[in-house]
C-alpha positions in Angstrom: -5.9 29.5 -3.9 -9.0 27.4 -4.6 -11.6 26.9 -1.9 -10.9 23.2 -1.6 -7.1 23.8 -1.4 -7.8 26.4 1.4 -10.1 24.0 3.3 -7.6 21.1 3.2 -4.7 23.4 4.2 -6.6 24.7 7.2 -7.6 21.2 8.3 -4.0 20.0 7.9 -2.6 23.0 9.8 -5.1 22.4 12.7 -4.1 18.7 12.9 -0.4 19.7 13.3 -1.1 22.6 15.7 -3.2 20.4 17.9 -0.4 17.9 18.2 -2.5 15.1 16.6 0.0 15.0 13.7 3.6 16.0 13.3 3.9 16.4 9.5 1.7 15.5 6.6 1.0 15.9 2.9 -2.3 15.8 1.0 -2.7 15.5 -2.7 -5.9 15.3 -4.8 -6.3 14.8 -8.5 -9.5 15.3 -10.4 -9.8 14.0 -14.0 -6.0 13.8 -14.2 -5.3 17.3 -12.9 -3.9 18.0 -9.4 -6.4 20.2 -7.5 -5.0 19.9 -4.0 -1.3 20.1 -3.0 -1.0 20.6 0.8 1.8 20.2 3.2 2.0 20.9 7.0 4.4 20.4 9.8 7.9 19.0 10.0 9.4 16.0 8.2 12.1 15.6 10.9 11.2 16.6 14.4 14.9 16.3 15.4 16.1 19.0 12.9 12.9 20.9 12.2 13.1 20.2 8.5 9.7 21.0 7.1 7.6 18.8 5.0 7.6 19.7 1.3 5.5 18.4 -1.6 8.3 16.1 -2.7 9.2 14.7 0.7 8.9 10.9 0.5 7.3 9.1 3.5 7.7 5.4 4.4 4.1 4.3 4.3 3.2 0.8 5.5 0.9 -0.9 3.1 0.2 2.1 0.9 2.9 0.6 -1.3 0.6 -2.4 -1.9 -1.4 -0.2 -4.3 1.8 0.4 -6.3 2.6 -3.3 -6.2 -0.8 -4.2 -7.6 -0.5 -1.5 -10.2 2.8 -3.0 -11.5 1.0 -6.3 -11.8 -1.8 -4.8 -13.8 0.5 -3.0 -16.1 2.3 -6.3 -16.9 -1.0 -8.1 -17.3 -2.1 -5.4 -19.7 1.0 -6.4 -21.8 0.0 -10.0 -21.8 2.8 -11.3 -19.6 0.3 -13.3 -17.5 -3.4 -13.5 -16.9 -5.2 -13.2 -13.5 -6.1 -16.9 -13.7 -2.6 -18.0 -14.5 -1.3 -20.4 -11.8 1.6 -18.8 -9.9 3.5 -22.1 -10.2 3.4 -21.8 -14.0 5.4 -18.6 -13.6 7.4 -19.7 -10.5 7.5 -23.5 -10.4 9.1 -23.8 -7.0 6.1 -22.1 -5.4 3.9 -25.1 -6.2 5.2 -27.1 -3.3 2.9 -28.3 -0.4 -0.3 -28.2 -2.4 0.1 -24.6 -3.6 -0.1 -25.4 -7.3 -3.7 -24.2 -7.4 -2.9 -20.7 -6.3 -3.5 -18.2 -9.2 -2.5 -14.6 -9.7 -6.1 -13.7 -9.0 -5.9 -15.4 -5.6 -2.7 -13.5 -4.7 -4.2 -10.1 -5.7 -7.5 -10.7 -3.9 -5.8 -11.9 -0.6 -7.3 -15.4 -1.0 -4.1 -17.3 -1.8 -4.0 -18.9 1.6 -0.4 -18.0 2.5 -0.8 -14.9 4.7 2.0 -15.7 7.2 5.8 -15.6 7.4 7.7 -17.9 9.8 7.5 -16.7 13.4 11.2 -16.6 13.7 11.5 -14.1 10.8 13.6 -11.1 11.7 13.7 -7.6 10.2 17.0 -8.6 8.6 15.3 -11.6 7.0 12.6 -9.4 5.5 15.4 -7.4 3.8 16.7 -10.6 2.2 14.6 -11.2 -1.0 15.9 -14.7 -1.6 15.2 -15.8 2.0 11.6 -14.5 1.8 11.0 -16.2 -1.5 12.3 -19.5 -0.1 10.0 -19.1 2.9 7.0 -18.7 0.5 8.1 -21.8 -1.5 8.2 -23.8 1.8 4.9 -22.3 3.1 1.8 -24.5 3.6 -1.7 -23.4 2.9 -3.9 -21.9 5.7 -6.9 -22.6 3.5 -7.8 -23.8 0.1 -7.0 -21.0 -2.4 -10.0 -18.9 -3.2 -12.3 -20.2 -0.4 -11.4 -17.6 2.2 -10.0 -14.1 2.4 -7.3 -12.9 4.8 -4.8 -10.0 4.6 -1.4 -11.1 3.3 0.4 -8.3 5.1 4.0 -9.1 4.2 3.5 -12.0 1.8 1.5 -10.0 -0.8 4.5 -7.9 -1.7 6.9 -10.8 -2.1 4.3 -12.9 -4.0 3.6 -10.2 -6.5 7.2 -9.1 -6.6 8.5 -12.6 -7.4 5.9 -13.1 -10.1 7.1 -9.8 -11.6 10.7 -10.9 -11.4 10.0 -14.2 -13.0 8.2 -12.7 -16.0 10.4 -9.7 -16.6 13.8 -10.8 -15.2 13.9 -7.5 -13.2 13.3 -6.6 -9.5 9.9 -5.1 -8.9 11.6 -1.8 -7.9 13.1 -1.5 -11.4 9.8 -2.3 -13.0 8.0 0.3 -10.8 10.6 2.9 -11.9 10.5 2.1 -15.6 6.8 1.4 -16.1 5.0 3.5 -13.5 7.0 6.1 -11.6 9.2 7.2 -14.5 6.5 7.7 -17.1 4.5 9.7 -14.5 7.4 11.9 -13.7 7.7 10.8 -10.0 10.7 8.6 -10.2 12.3 10.5 -7.2 9.1 10.3 -5.1 7.8 6.7 -5.5 10.0 3.7 -4.5 10.1 0.2 -3.1 13.8 -0.1 -2.4 15.1 3.5 -2.0 18.8 4.2 -2.6 20.6 5.1 0.7 21.9 8.3 -0.9 18.3 9.5 -1.0 17.3 8.6 2.7 18.1 12.1 3.9 15.0 13.3 2.0 12.6 11.0 3.9 10.3 12.1 6.6 11.3 10.6 10.0 8.6 8.4 11.5 7.5 8.6 15.2 5.0 6.6 17.2 1.9 8.3 18.6 1.3 7.3 22.3 -0.6 4.0 22.5 -2.4 2.5 25.4 -0.7 -0.8 26.1 -3.9 -2.1 27.5 -5.4 -2.3 24.0 -3.0 -5.1 23.2 -4.0 -6.9 26.3 -7.6 -7.1 25.2 -6.8 -9.0 22.1 -7.3 -12.8 22.3 -4.0 -14.6 22.5 -5.1 -17.0 19.7 -5.9 -14.2 17.2 -4.6 -15.5 13.9 -2.6 -12.2 13.3 -0.2 -13.4 16.0 0.4 -16.5 13.9 1.0 -14.6 10.7 4.3 -13.1 11.8 6.3 -12.1 14.8 5.7 -9.0 16.9 9.1 -7.7 15.8 7.6 -7.1 12.4 4.6 -5.1 13.6 4.6 -1.6 12.0 6.5 0.9 14.3 8.6 4.0 13.7 11.7 2.1 14.7 11.0 -0.5 12.0 10.1 2.1 9.3 13.1 4.2 10.0 15.6 1.4 9.6 18.1 2.1 6.8 18.1 -1.5 5.6 14.2 -1.5 5.5 14.3 1.7 3.5 16.9 0.4 1.0 15.4 -3.0 0.5 12.6 -4.2 -1.9 9.8 -4.9 0.5 6.7 -4.2 -1.7 4.3 -4.8 1.1 5.0 -1.1 1.7 6.6 1.8 -0.1 8.3 5.1 0.1 6.2 7.8 -1.5 5.0 11.4 -1.4 1.2 11.9 -1.4 1.3 13.5 -4.8 3.2 10.6 -6.3 0.9 7.9 -5.2 -2.2 10.1 -5.9 -0.8 10.7 -9.4 -0.5 6.9 -9.9 -4.1 6.4 -8.9 -5.1 9.2 -11.2 -3.3 7.5 -14.1 -5.3 4.3 -13.4 -8.6 6.3 -13.7 -7.5 8.1 -16.9 -4.8 10.1 -18.6 -2.3 12.2 -16.6 -0.2 14.3 -18.9 -0.7 11.8 -21.7 0.0 8.7 -19.6 -2.7 6.1 -18.7 -1.5 3.0 -17.0 -4.3 0.5 -17.8 -7.3 0.4 -20.1 -10.8 1.4 -19.0 -11.8 -2.3 -19.4 -9.1 -3.5 -17.1 -9.9 -0.7 -14.6 -13.4 -2.1 -14.3 -12.1 -5.6 -13.9 -9.6 -4.8 -11.1 -11.9 -2.6 -9.2 -14.8 -5.1 -9.1 -15.3 -7.1 -6.0 -13.1 -10.2 -6.2 -13.3 -11.4 -2.6 -15.2 -10.5 0.6 -15.9 -12.0 4.0 -14.5 -12.0 7.5 -10.8 -11.6 7.3 -9.1 -14.8 8.5 -6.1 -13.0 9.9 -7.6 -9.9 11.5 -11.2 -11.0 12.1 -13.1 -8.0 10.6 -15.2 -7.8 7.4 -13.2 -7.1 4.3 -13.7 -6.6 0.6 -11.1 -6.7 -2.1 -10.8 -6.1 -5.8 -7.6 -7.2 -7.5 -5.0 -5.7 -5.3 -7.1 -2.8 -3.9 -9.5 -2.7 -1.0 -13.0 -1.6 -2.0 -14.5 1.2 0.1 -13.3 4.6 1.3 -11.5 5.6 4.5 -14.0 5.4 7.3 -16.5 3.8 5.0 -17.4 0.4 3.7 -17.6 -1.4 0.3 -21.4 -1.2 0.5 -21.4 2.5 1.1 -18.5 3.4 -1.3 -18.5 0.7 -3.9 -16.7 2.9 -6.5 -13.8 3.7 -4.2 -10.6 1.6 -4.3 -7.2 1.8 -2.7 -5.0 0.7 0.2 -4.5 2.4 3.5 -1.4 1.9 5.6 -0.8 1.1 9.3 -0.1 4.4 11.0 -2.9 6.2 9.4 -1.8 7.1 5.9 -4.2 6.3 3.0 -4.5 6.5 -0.8 -7.5 5.8 -2.9 -9.4 6.7 -6.1 -13.1 6.9 -7.0 -14.2 5.7 -10.4 -17.5 7.6 -10.1 -16.0 11.0 -9.6 -12.5 10.7 -11.3 -10.9 11.7 -8.0 -7.6 10.3 -6.6 -6.6 11.1 -3.0 -3.6 10.5 -0.9 -2.6 11.5 2.7 0.9 10.7 4.0 2.1 11.4 7.5 4.9 10.6 9.8 3.2 10.2 13.1 2.0 6.6 13.3 -1.5 6.5 14.9 -3.7 3.5 15.4 -6.6 5.0 13.4 -7.4 6.8 10.2 -8.8 10.0 11.8 -6.8 12.4 9.7 -7.5 10.6 6.4 -11.2 10.3 7.2 -11.4 14.0 8.2 -9.6 15.4 5.1 -11.0 12.7 2.8 -14.5 13.8 3.9 -13.7 17.4 3.0 -12.6 16.3 -0.4 -15.6 14.0 -1.0 -18.0 16.7 0.1 -16.4 19.1 -2.4 
């Protein structure tokens, strides 16, 4: 056992033993080789089923990294450019002044359509055609490219419909054929996951949260206008069979090693597979947008589909780190300076990234 593997295993075990976490996975790749493969705790508290390296977790927003990666693989093949207007690929989207939205705007969270209708239900989110129609009818919150704001749900459907329009296939199929399959993780990285595979998933649970924290938020916070509270990330939502089976590429079902392997294959070759060219990697990890987030109100910096900056860090402090964390505390990222790819997946949904920051810090120090 390597020293780093041992350090990460001990840290993961302490998190579970303390009760801070229920079950988790950590995977690290360096220059295309997996150097950390750690599991701890239970995948299903009800049965005691342990976490294994191939256990998929439903991870809010970590899937956005895979969504962006699919887009870049297709752009690499010349199916569209980043400055291609979305309406050129998807004419119905151009309604209500949205004809100026480009693929670049979508990937950098500057498209100006961050919200879903406030009467949207979880069942609606599982209906691809209904969500696409809502985006076609959406009106701009701002002129595309002039502001940045997290497109929590709409990012996945925007990119997913672009993918469907240029390939004729659902994004889950393209993910399988062009990313997960070539990387050998077809049974560990999904958008829509077949119900026959749900028994393999980790079961999510909510960590205790102080309700007073919500009371301190201003009632006019834009996030409350971007979608109903029934779509906020909770264990109940993430354990729904229809959510797990549906293509909702704002999130994903993945093991830590699968999503870390994907990031490693963006950085370079992994067992002979490289997803995009070095030139494209430089382009998609350069800062594309930054400013105060119009939805959540905090400073934010984006490349093309990936946030810039490490867990617990900033774009200024970690400009070579790119990735997407997920509500509940999971995270996945890569560092172009060190050739390192990292992922931590877990089933206890917390309101911070303490575990990812702690273990990510161990990895970075090493």
